[in-house]
N, C-alpha and C positions, 0 to 999 in steps of 0.2 A: 506492500501499499504507498504511494507516495506519502511524506512527508505536508505538512502545512504552512501552503504560503507565506511568508514574515514577513511583515512593515509594518499592521493593522493585527491588535489582537479583538478576543470576538468581543470586549467591554468596551473598545470606543467602535466595534463597527455594532454593538446593539446601543447605544448610544443610538445612534446615528435614524438605527432602526425609529424609535421612540419619537425620535425629532420628526422623523416624516412622516412618522402616523399623524404627531401633530399636525402638520399641512394638508395633508389630501387623505385621513385614512385609510383605513383598512385594504379599501376596497383597492383603491388610486396607486396602495404602493406601490412596487414594480422594486426588481436587485436591480434593474438599472440604477433606481436612482439610488437605493441604498446606497448603493458600488461608489457613485459620482463623486455623494458626502463623503465617500471616506477615502477617496483614489484611489480605488481598487477596479479591476475589470469583475462585471457579473459573473467570468467562474468563479470567480476565489468564492464568492461568498454559494456560490453550488455546489463549490467542493466541502465545504466548512458546514454547510447547514441543507444539502440535498434542494432546498425548494423554495421558493411564499411561503407557503406553510411552515415547516419547518425555520425557517427564519424568524416568522410571528408566534413560533410557538415556543423557540428561545428567550426570545423576548417575555412573555408571559411565565414562561420560568421563573427568569433574573429578578425579574417583580413580587417574584413570590419571595425569590431568598433576601431579597434586599428590605422587602415586610416585614422575615420573621425578626434580620437578625436587625433594623433599624427599633422595633420592638422589643428587645432585649435591650435600647443603650440608647434612646432617645430621652423615654420619659424623665433617667436620672437629670441625664443634660441638659432639656429643653428646663423644669425646675431652677436647675442650680443658675441657668439663664434669665431665667424668666422672675426666679424669686417666689412663685406661689404656685403652685400647681394646677391653679383652674386656667391663672395663664400660660403653662404649657400646654395644657391641652388646648385651648384657641390657638397657640404658635405648632401645633401638630397635625392638626386637621385644616388650620391654611398652607401649612406645608405641602400633603398631601397634594391638595392644588395645584401649588404652582408652574407643573409645568402646561393649567389651563391657564393663561390668560386671558382667552378671546372665548366670542360665543360661537366659532368657526370652531374653534382649537378642540375646546372643551366636546364640541356635537361629534371630532372626529376623533378622542378616544372614548366618548361612549359607543360607539362605531365599536369601537374593538371590546370593549367592555357586552354589546352585544354579544359579537365571538363567541367569546370566552362561556357566556350563557347554554351559545347553541351547542358548542362542538364539549365530550366531555373530558378531551384530553388539558384544554385548554377552560376549563371548568374548573378542574382539579387544583389550577394555579390561581386560577382567583378565588377560589374559596381560601387558599391557605391565607393570598391579602389579607381577605374578609377578617378572619379567624384573627390574624395577627395584630390586625387594628383594633382589636373589640380588643384583647388582652391588654394592649398598649392604655387605650379609655381608660375600661377597669380598673388600670396599676394605677391613674392621674387622677380619678374618682374616689378610687377609696385611700391616696394620699391626700386629699381636697377633704375627705373628714376628716380624715385624722387628726387633719393640721389646724381642724375648726373653719375649715371655708364654704362646710355644707354642712346641713343638718346632721346633729349624731342622728345616727338611728336608717338614718338615708340606705336604702339597698341600692346600692350601687347598678348588683347584674340590670337589670331591666331598664336603667336612665339611662348606661350603657348602650343600647341595642335606641334606647328613644336617639339620643346622640348620632349615633351613624347612621340611623333612617335621616335624622334631619342632615346629616351632610352631605348624602347623596340625594338629597331635595332640593338642599335650598340651591347646590350644581347647578338643576334643571328649572328651575323655575326664575332662572337668575339668567340665564340661557335665553329665554323665553323674555324675562320684560326688560332686560339691558339695561337696569338701573345700577348706575355705579360699578363698584368694584368686584368680583369673584370675591374675595379675601374679603373686604366690610363688609360684602352681603354674609358672607361660612360669622365675619362677629357676629353681624346680631343674633342672627337666629342662634348663636350659640348660647350668648347670653340671655332670648329665649327662655328655652327649653330648660336651662339651669335656674332661673328667674324666682322658682315657690321653693327651690333644694337650696339658697342660698342662704347660710349661717347670719341669723339677725347680731344687730352687736349691741351688747347689753349696754343698757343703758346706763347714765357717767354713775345712777346715785341706786344701781346694787352694784356698783365693781366692789372686789373687796376696799377694804382699807386700807 
């Protein structure tokens, strides 16, 4: 078996693939377009990934691996950076939407997600991403309860489901009404979902002296 062509590693190719998906969607993506993006010939991609489907499946697999790695490290990192578990939660979800800066880009990534739902091999990776994010959200909500940011006794598991549902829905509504930025919409929606769970400040006359 011939060795792999040298010069461009798989990670760079998959980053370029994600960029092309964002611009034209999975249906419009071609091996030639990705090859131009990274400066190789289409045959290189054929040799490494076998087909367009193989390339997209590799992208889905890499996304799942990255999501699991991020779920292990991002909650603690974001808490250090933002000084609050709830602020870290907002940052986590806003960061997850970072590639989707325009409604068209969102639509193209959504089309890739629909591919994830329609094919078992893709769905397995999408489910891994979903579960990894859920774990990170639950971790940060649990930390928020422990820190007194959320009310004592808050059941974080159903709340995490609501937060994830909001995250998906906010992007879709924003892509439709196109008001403001996606990051701003995400912050607004997160605040609304969490509002009734946020711990109220203790009145000054009830604080321990």
